[in-house]
matplotlib code that plots the C-alpha trace (Angstrom):
import matplotlib.pyplot as plt

x = [-10.8, -7.9, -4.6, -1.4, -0.1, -3.2, -4.8, -8.5, -8.1, -5.9, -3.3, -5.2, -8.7, -10.8, -14.3, -16.3, -15.2, -18.2, -18.2, -20.8, -22.9, -22.0, -18.3, -18.3, -17.5, -14.7, -13.3, -13.3, -11.5, -8.9, -8.2, -8.3, -11.2, -14.2, -16.4, -16.4, -16.3, -19.4, -17.3, -15.0, -17.2, -20.6, -22.2, -24.1, -26.0, -24.3, -26.9, -26.1, -24.0, -24.6, -22.1, -21.7, -23.4, -26.6, -27.1, -27.2, -30.0, -28.3, -31.4, -30.7]
y = [19.7, 17.5, 18.9, 19.0, 16.0, 14.0, 14.0, 14.9, 17.0, 19.1, 17.0, 17.7, 17.0, 13.9, 12.6, 12.0, 13.6, 15.3, 15.3, 17.0, 14.5, 16.3, 15.8, 12.1, 10.7, 13.1, 12.5, 8.7, 9.1, 11.5, 9.2, 6.0, 4.6, 2.5, 3.5, 5.5, 3.8, 4.7, 4.8, 7.5, 9.6, 11.2, 12.3, 15.6, 18.1, 21.5, 24.2, 27.0, 29.6, 33.3, 35.9, 39.3, 41.1, 39.0, 40.9, 44.4, 46.1, 47.0, 48.7, 52.0]
z = [18.2, 17.2, 18.4, 16.3, 18.2, 17.2, 20.7, 21.1, 24.2, 26.5, 28.5, 31.7, 30.2, 30.9, 30.3, 27.1, 23.9, 22.2, 18.4, 16.1, 14.2, 10.9, 11.5, 12.4, 8.9, 8.3, 11.8, 11.3, 8.0, 9.5, 12.5, 10.4, 12.5, 11.5, 14.4, 17.6, 21.0, 23.0, 26.2, 24.8, 22.4, 22.5, 19.2, 19.6, 17.5, 17.7, 17.7, 15.3, 17.0, 16.7, 15.5, 17.4, 14.5, 15.1, 18.4, 16.8, 14.9, 11.6, 10.2, 12.1]

ax = plt.figure().add_subplot(projection="3d")
ax.plot(x, y, z, "-o")
ax.set_aspect("equal")
plt.show()
């Protein structure tokens, strides 16, 4: 998540920044970049997250 000040992480954070593959193009455009540095970013595939309602049987 990009912070209001334009940083990619909490001030005390470190390590590789993970970015979802589906968001790379928009991220590059937003940040004014042409490509991501392999040493700073890891492109990942985020698995679909579940919502709390998905864990309840609503048929009852």
